[in-house]
Every structure is written in structure tokens, then in C-alpha cells.
N, C-alpha and C positions, 0 to 999 in steps of 0.2 A: 314337288313331291305329289304324284298322282294318287288316286284312290288305292290302287293295288300296292304301290310302294308303302303307303301309309298303313294299309292292312298288314303288310309284311313287317313293318317296324313295330306295330302294336303286338303282333304275334311273337316277335323276338323279345320284346320287353316283357310280355306276359310270362313267357317261358323262363326268361331270366329272373323275374321276380319270384316265380315258383321255385326255381332252382335255389335262389338265395334264401327263401323262406325255409326250404327243406334242410339246407346246410347252414342255417343261421348260427352265428356265434352266440346269439342270445337264447338260452334254453327256455322251453315252455314251462309254465308253472306245473309243478308235480305234486302229487298227493302227499300229505303230511301225516297220514294215519299211522305210519310205522315209526314216527319220531319218538314217541314216548318209549317204545320198545328199544330203539337205538340208544336213547339216553340212558336207560337202565343198563344196557349191555356195556356202554362206555364206562359207567360207574363201576360195574363189576370188574371190568378189565383193569381199570386204574387201581382198584383195591387189590386185585391179584398181583399186579406189578409191585405195589408197595409191600405186600406180604412177602413176595419173593426176595426183595431187597433186604428186608429185615432178616429173613431166614439165611440168606447168603452171608450177611454181616455176622450173624450168630455162629455160622459154621466156621468162619475164618478165626473166630476167637477160641475155638476148641483146641485143646492140646493135640499134638501130632499123633499120639498114641490113640486117643479117642477118635480123631478124624480118620485114621487108618482103619480102625475097627468099623466105622460107619460107612465110609466111602470106598473101601477096598483099594483097588489099583488106581482109582481116580482121585485118591486123596492128594497125590503129588501135584495135581492140577488145580486144587482148591485154593492154594496160597501162592502168591508170587508178586512180582513187581511189573507194572505196566510200563513198557518202553516202546518208543516209536522207531520204526525202520522205514526207510524211503527207497523206492525203486522208481526210475523215471526214464523217459526217452524224449524225443523232440516234441511229442504231442501231449503226453500225460505225465503227471507227477502223482504217484500213488504212495500214500502214507499208510503203513500197516502197524498193528499193535501186537505185542506179545500177549496181551490179554485177549484170548480168543484165537490168536493167530489169524486175525481177520482184517478186512479193510477198515480203515478209520476215516481217511479223507482222500478224495480223488479230485484233482484239479485239471481242467483243460487249459494247457499252458498258452495256447494261441487265441483264446477267446476271453472276453470280459463281459460282465453284466452291463445292463443299460446305463448304470451309473459308474462304469469303469472300475469296478471292483473285481477281484479274482472270481472266476466262475467254477463252482464246485458242483459236481453231479452226485457226490456222496460226501456226507459230513458227519459230525458227531451225533446229529439227531437221527441219522439213518440207522436201522437196526437189522442185523441178520442173525439167524440161529440155525443150528443143524441138530435136531433132537433125535436121539436113538434110544431104543430100549436096551437096558443093561441089567446086570445082576443086582444093582442097587436101585432100580427104577429108571425113569427117564433122565437122561443126561444131555445137556446142550454142549456139544463138542466145541462150539464157538464161544462158550462161556467159561472155559478153562484157561489156565496160564500155561504158556509155552516158552521155550527157550530158543534162541536163534542158534542154529548149528551151521548155517552157511549164509553168507550175505555178500552180494556184489551189487554194482549200480543197477543191474537189471534182473536180479534174481535173489530171492530170500527163501530159506527153508526153516520152518518152525517145527519143534519136536517136543512132545510131552512124553518122557520116558520113565517108566516105573522100574525097569531093569534094562540092562544092555540090549537084551533081545526082545524087549516088550515095550512098544511105543505106538503113539499116533503121530503122524507127520503130515504137515501141510506145506505145499510148495506154490509159490507165486513167481511167474516169470513174464517178462515183457520184452518185446523186440526193440530194435533200435529206433523204430518209428511205428506208428499205427495206434489204434484206439482199443486194442483188446489186451486182456491180461489172462494168461494161461493159468489154470488152477488144477492142482492134483492133491488128493488126500489118500493116504494109505495107512494101514495099520499092520503091525506085526506082533504076533503072540497074544492078541487081545480077543481071540475067538470065544473063549469061555466067558469073557466079561461083556462083550457086545453081542447081544442075543437077537437083535432084529436084523432082518435082511435089507430093510429099507430105512432110510433116514428121511425126516421131514425138514426140508429147507424152507425158511421163511425170510422174506425181505420186506421191511417197512420203510418207506421213503417219504420224508416230509419235504416237499418241493420248495425251493426258494425262488423268489422272483428274479427272473433274468431279463425280462423285456419291459419296455416302457408302459405298456398297457397291462395292468394287473388282471383285468377282466379277460383279456385275450390269453394270458398265461393260464388262467383257470379253465377256460372253455376250450382249450386245445391241448389239455393234458389228460392222459388216460393210461390204462394198461393194455398193451397189445400182446397177443401170443399167436404163434405160427404152428399149426398142427402138422403131424406127419403126413397128412393127406394133401398138404399144400394150401390150406385155407388160413386166411388171417381173420382172427376174431378179436373183438375188443369191447370194452365197456363204453357206453355213450359218453364221449368226451365233453359234451356241452353240459352235462348234469353236474350240479354242485351238491347234490344230496348223496346220501349213502347208496351205493350201487354195488352189486356183486355178480360174478359170473363164474360158472364152473365149466371147465372144458370137458366135452364128451369124448374126446379122442386124446391120445398121447400127443405130447408137444415137443417141438424141436428147440424153440427159444421163447423167452418172455422178455418184455421190455417195458420200463417206465418211460413212456413217450411224452415229451413236452413239445412246445411249438417248434423249437429249433434244435433240441438235443434229446438224447435218450440214454438210459442206463439199463443194460440188460444182461441176461445170462443165457449161454448157448451150450448145447450138448451135441456130440456127434451121434448119440444114440437117441434117447427120448426120456421125457419126464412124464410121470403119470399122476393122476389125482390132482390136477391143477385147479387151484382156487384163486380168484382175483377179486379185488375190491377197491373202490375209490370213495373218498369222502372229503368234505371241506369243513374246517372249523369255523362255524358261524360266529363264535365268540371272538375270534381273532380276525379283524378286518384286513390284516396284512398277510394272512396265510394264503398260500396258493392252493394246494391240494395235497391230500395224503393218499399215496398209492401203495397197495399191498399185493403180494402174491405169495403162494406157498405151493409146494409140490412134493411128491414122493420120488426119491431117487435111490435106485439100488446101490448099496454101499460097495458091492463088488465092482460095479461099473466105474465108480470113482477111481479105484486103484487099477483099473484095467490097462490104462495107457496114459502117457503124459498128454496134457492139453485136451483130455477128454471133455473137460468143461472149460469154458472161457467166459470171463466177464467183459462186457463191452461198455465203453463210456465214449460216446461219439456224437458228432454233430449230425443233424438230419440233412446230410448232403447225399444226393442219390448215388454219385459215383463211389463215395466212401462206403456207404451202407451196402452197396451191391457187392463189394469185395469182402465184407465181413463174413457172411454166410448166406446160404440160399434163402431168399424171401425177405432178408433183413431190410432191403430197400423199400419194403411196404410201410416202414415207419415214416417214410417221406411222402406226405400226402400232396399229390400234384393234380388232384381233380377226380371227379367221378370216372368210373371205369371207361365210359364212352369217350371222354375228353382227355384223360390222362395220357394216352399214347401221343397225342398232339404235342403235349408239353415235353414228354420224355424223349421222343424220337425226332422232333422238329425244333421246338422252341429252345430247349436246353442246349443242344449242340450248336445252334446258331448263336445263342447268347454267349456260350463259352468261346466261340470264334471271335466275336466282337470284343470280349474281355482281353484278348491278346492284342487288340488294336490300341486300346486306351484303358487307363485305370479310372477314368472319370465315368461313373456309372450313369450319370445323366446323359452323357453322349452315347454310352452303350445302349441305353433304352431308345434313344433317338435313332440309332442305326437299326435296331430291331424293328422299330415302327416303319422305317423306310423299306426294309426287307419285306415285311408283311404286306405293306401297301403296294409294293411292286408286284408281288405274287398275286394279289387280289385285283390288280388294275383291270384285267380283262372283264371281270365280273362287274366292276364299277362302270366300265365303259358300256357294257351291254345294258346295264340298268339305266344309264343316262340316255342311251338311244331310245329305250322304251319310253322314258319320261318325255323325251323330245317329240316322239311320234304322238303321244297323248296330248302334248301341249299344242301342236299345230292343228289338232282336231278339235280344239276348244270351241271354235265358232259353231261347228256342227253339233257338238254336245249341248251347247247352250240353246240351239234351235230346237233340239229334241225335247229338252226339259220344258221349254216354253210351249211347244206344241202338245205335249202329253199331259201337262198340268201336274196333278197329284197322283196320277196313275203310275205307281212305282214299277209295277210289273211291265207295263207298256214301255216305260223309260228304259228298263234293262233290256227288253227285247230289241228295241230300236238301237241301243248302244252296241249290243252284241252283233246285230246285223251290220252296223257300220264297220265294226272291227273286222268282221269277216270279209266285207267288200274291199277294204283297203289293205288287208293282209297284216293286221296287227294282233299280236297275242298279248292280252292284258296281263297274263301271268309272267311274261318275260321280264317284267320289272320287279316282281315279287320274289321269283326264284333265286336270282343272284344275291338278294339280301339274306334270304334264308340259308343259302349256301355258306355265308360268312358266319353264321351263328355258332358253329362248333368252336371256331377260333375265339369268338367273343366270349363264350362261356369258359373256354380253357384258360383265358387270361385271368379270370377271377380267382383261380387257384394257383396260377403260376407265380405271379409277383408276391402275393402275401406269404407264400411258403418257400420262396427262394432264398436260401441262407446266404447266397452271394451278395444280396442287397443288405444284409443285416449290418447295421451301424455304418453304412455307406451314405454319406451326405451329398446333397446337391442343392445349390442355392440356399434357400431358407430351411429346407428339410434336412434334419440331422440324421434321419434313419429312414431310408427308402423302403424298408420292410415294414415300417409302422406308419401311423398317420403323421402328417406334418401339421404344425400348429403355429399360427401367427398371433392368436389371442387365446389365452386360457380363461374360461369363464368361471366365475365364483359359484356357479350353480349348474345343475344338470338340466338340459333342455330335452324333454321327452322325444324319443326317436331320433335325436340329433347328437347329443353328447355334451361334454363340458369344455369343448374347444372349437376353434374355427380353423378348418383346413383350407388353405389358399388354393392348393392344386385342385381340390374338389370344386371350389367356386369357379376357377378358371375352366375346368372341364364343363361345368354346367353352362357357363356363359357361352363357350364355344359351341356347345350343342344347340343352344337356343338360337345363336347366330346362323348356324347351319340349317336349322329347321325353318327359320324366317326366310332364308335365301331360297330354299326349295318351295316353300308355300307361296312365295311371291310369283314364282314361275308357273306353278301348276294348279293352285287352288284359288277359289273365289270365296271370299267371306260372305258374299251375298247369297251364295247357294246353300240353302238349308240342309241339303243332303251331305255337304262337306263340313258343315259347322262342327259336328261332334269329332270328326277326325282332326280338324284343326286344333280343337281344344286338347285332344289327347296328345298330339304331337308336341305341344308346349308343356303339358302337365308332366309327362314322363321325365324330362330332364330335371324338373324340380323335385320329383320323387327321389331320383337318384342322388340329388344333393344331400338328402337326409340319409339314404341307405349307405352311401360311400364315404361319409364324413370320417368314420373311424377305421376305414380300410387302409391298406398299404398306400403310401404316397407314391410309390413307384407305379402302382396300378392307375391311380387318377392322373398322374403325369403322362402315362402312356396314352390314356384316352384323350387327354387334352391335345397331345401331339397328333394323335390319330385324326381327331376332328379337323385340326388345322390343315393337315396334309390332304384330307378328303376334300375340303373346300377348295384348296389350291388345285387339286386334280380336276374337280368339276369346272372350275373357271378355265383351266387349260383346255379341257375337252370342248367347252362351249365356244372357245375362240376359233376352233377349226371345224366344228360341226355346224353345217349350214342348214337352218330351218327351211329355207326355200327349196333346197335340193331334196330334203326329206319330204316336204309337201308334194313336190313334183313326183317323187317315187310312189307316194301313197295314191295320188291321182291316177297314175299309170296303172297301179294295181286295181283301182276301182273300175277303170274302163275295161280292163282285161276280164274282171270277174262279173261285169254287168250282165253279160249274156248267159252266165252259168246259173243253174238251179241253186237255190239257197243252201241245199244240203251239200253241194260241192264247193260253193263259194267260201273261201277262207279255211277250208279243211276243218280243223278243230272248232273254229268259231262257228262254222255253219252247223256243225252237229250240236254245239251248245245252244245255238239259236233255235234249232228245231226242237230240242228238248224243252226249252223254255216255252215255246209256243204250245207244245203238247201239254205242258203243265198248266198253262193258262187256259187252254180249252177244257181240261179236266176240272179245273177250279170253277170255270163258268158253268159247265154241265152240272156239277154238284150244287152250285147255287140255284140253278134253275129247278133241280129236283127238290131242294128244300122249299123253294117258293111254291111249287105245286102241292107238296104235302101240307104246307101252311094253308093254302087256299081250300084244300079238301077239308081240313079240320075246321076252318071257319064256316064252311057250308053246313057241316054237321051241327 
């Protein structure tokens, strides 16, 4: 590994570390100045909820005549019996209740939690409401009792009727497959009682732990919403403190987004006055996160047409999300916008192709590595040739350093002059490495967010989408974690072996100029040992295989690249360029050499001027 390749590696590593720091799963410390206010607000909210429960209980105890006088047409919905109704297809099992005529439990039938329990995206702790202004004040239409007037395995109709021609009706319908539930609400003869044009829909979701890493569940959960202008907005998912965000535009859909799943609501028109919030219960160490949103929806729009509104309960699979509605695939995070296209249009299709070859995901990743390494082989070959040219020039380089001593400017000038004479571009080894950086960074978001790897095991790793662990520590090691990932260790060892192999060919430990670069080349793999210990084992397995195949490629290239022939070609270039002026010799290298000479002359002139000024001052 020559100086320029090392610089390239350091640049890649520095950019990678900055990228990881910016998108770190560990949130930065945040101010606590608003915590007392939040605590008071929580206490008030709990008190209000308790008071409402007591008021509702008292209302139920009232005689029907009194209830009718107080609640008018809504009195019929104040009393009733809660019964469950189920609709389902091959993907979802949706349990609804006659209390509220609303969702009660939603289960994804083909997925399990990390501990192999049923996976629910909506349960008894989730709360929805639809408040409207009426002749008796605010009424929650999802807080009334309804009766089932139609029920099939895939459709149910709830109705609260005061008279034959006066009712509120809610319909839920699900297809034979898929992850959405169509919803329709309509009223008849209630115009004089329902006085508001807009209803306020609210959804409070207490997330349950679905993945092995509780911290990962917390720091990858948030509320996303997609505006009518085509922009995705969201609350900072890494924050575990109270956060809120109001939409400045109308919204097409909102989603409670988790690491691998989402629960959302979609409209063909738009929602206005959108408010979102997230929070974590610090008193409950097992709580994941609480996600809330509310919005105003025109009541006339609800009854405008069937399926005007849909609920979505889906995995964060790009192909599935893309077919739910426009922009819904943005819930699937596959990297920063500059790198996401690589994963979406290259890596995912190729990965899906290899999935058809075998169901063993360790082999699928191996085939993906082979594909990527084959595509990048021309760059690897070019980088090796540059390294080989630098290696055969080592005697001349050593002679220049010995002749110029500590004069670094002179050493650089002499080296650039030599490069120009023999026709070597020192950047040709760095550029191929930098060209590979987009794929390197894309992989950091591809494997950890690829639901295909969820709960897929390989060797000792039981879940390639999460970290592998061969030892669970009884304590937390700062910046490392409470477990030991073997794939991360293997990746680190293979990187150190590769680094040692390259340094032996191109670097000299006795050269003080190269000592810092040698140190950095060994330090970076150790840093990544800590950084990647809690990352997806599929990612660290990929990098381990990538290192092994890269070493094999370089050994193969070395077997048929003859240093003697390279040396002969460089000598021929040197003879050919010997009679050319320095500016012409070596093209770019000649120009760089002239620039360095001009810089040296300028520095020398400036030093002479400073010395003259100093002599004048001394004479005075």
C-alpha cells in the first residue's frame, strides 16, 4: 500500500466515520430544560383521562330517559356491549370491536417477534379517536357503541342508528391478500346533530419490542408523513426525549415507522393541520417508544367514496411499500439520498436474483460479494498496477530521501520529477479506491435495513439483520456493547491481515514519513471493531468475505504481473522523456512539478524578504 493508496484509505475511512457519526444510532445528549413542563403536561393528561373515565362510567349509570335528554341522538351509542369481529386475509388478521366500531388488534400473520411471539402492529394499548362538534358538544365517534349489520371474512359494517333513516356507519374491508384495510364512514340524517365540517382524528401507538436490540428498536422508530408536494418529513428517530412536529402543508399519508414495520393511514385526498409527536417512557426500561399523530379531515370527504381512507399495516419491504401508495416506499430507509439509488436499483435486484438460487442467506451474501468484486475488479487491477509501479521505484525513492535529508519540499519535488520522467500518475492508485466508496457507504444501510435478512440465520448468527453474539457480557463496555460479535472480529482480523500484506510490499517502517500512515492503516480496523460490533451481522459477514476475496484477487494479480516488465516499461518511459523539458515530461506530473518549484521559489523569496526586513530592524 503506497502513500497515495493509504491517503485514499484514510479519506474513505474519515468520510465513513463522519457518515456513521451523522447517522449514528446513538442519539446525542439533548437539553432537559423542558422536562419539568413535560412532566406537568403528562400529569394533566393522566388526570383528564381519569376524569373522562369517571364521567363515562357515571353516564352509563343514568336512566335511558335522562340519557336521552342529555345526549340526544347520541344516547343510543352511550350504552352497549363490546364484541369482537375478525376480518383477515393471507397477510393480516384484523380484530375490530363494536365499541367504537374501530380497530382493536392487528396481527401480521407471516411475521414473528424476535422471541417468536405473534407480531402486532396495533393492540389494546393503541388508541384512536375521531372527535366532532355536535349539538351536545364534542363527541368521539370512535367512543360510541355500534352494532354489526354486515359481516363476512373480509368485510364488516358497523352502524349506530337512532332511527331507521338516521345513523352513523363505519365499514372496514380487506382484500384477499395485502397489507391495507379500506375504511369508510358515512352518516345519514345527522346533519342537524353533527355541526362541524371537520373531524379531528388522533392515533396514539405504544410500540412493542419486535427486534433483539431494544436500543435499535427505539432509535429507529418515528412518525413519518408525506406531503402533497411530494416531500417526506419526520421526527428525529434517534431521539428518546419528547419531540413534536407540525406539518406546514397538507399530507397524503402518515405512518408510525419502526425498524422493519410500519402502521399508517392513507387518503386519496389530503389531511390538514397535521401534528406529530414521539416520546419514550423513561420509567419503563422495557418501553420502546410512544408515537402520536392527529389531523383534521373533512367529514364530507370520508363519505365521498369507498376506500377513500386506508389503514396500512406492513413490513418495511421496498417492493411492498412501493405498491401501497405514492411515496410510501420512503418508509424503507436504504441510505442517504446519494447512495440509496445504488441499493434500490442495483443491490436489491441482484440480491433478489440470488434469493431465487438458494434459501441460504449466507450463500446469498457470498454470491453478492462475488458479483460486486467482479464488477470492481478493473478498479482493483488498476490500483494494483499503480502500487506495483510505485514498488519498483522504491530504490530511487529511498535515494531521493537520503540525498535530500529533512527538506520535505525538496523530497516532494524530486519525487514528482521522477514520476513525470517514468510516466507514473500517483493519483491513479487513489482514484480507484475513492470510486469504490459509494458502494462501501451504501452497504452500511443496505444490510441493516434489509427485511429479507430478518430472522434468517447463518452459522452461529441467528439473525443476519442484527448483531451476532458468541458471548453475552454481564456488563456494558463503553463504545463496544454488552456482547462479542464474532463476524466483527473476523472482519477486523481479515482487514489487519490485508493491511499487513500491503504494507509489507509498499511501506518501510524505517521511513519516518510513512510511520504515521502505517499507524493509521492498523488503527482504523481496530476502530471499526468497536463501531460495528452492534451492527447487522450480515454487514460484517459481507465485509469479512470482501476482505478475503480482495486478498485472493491481489494474490492472483501478483502471480501474473511481472515487476521486471513494469520496471522495463518505466525505464523506457524515462529514456523517452529524458530529452523533453520538465513542463512536457510526464504531462500532468510535469505541470505539478513546475507548480511545486514555483511554490518553493516563492517561499524562498518570502524568507529572503523577511530576513532583509529583520536585518534592517536590527541596524535601526
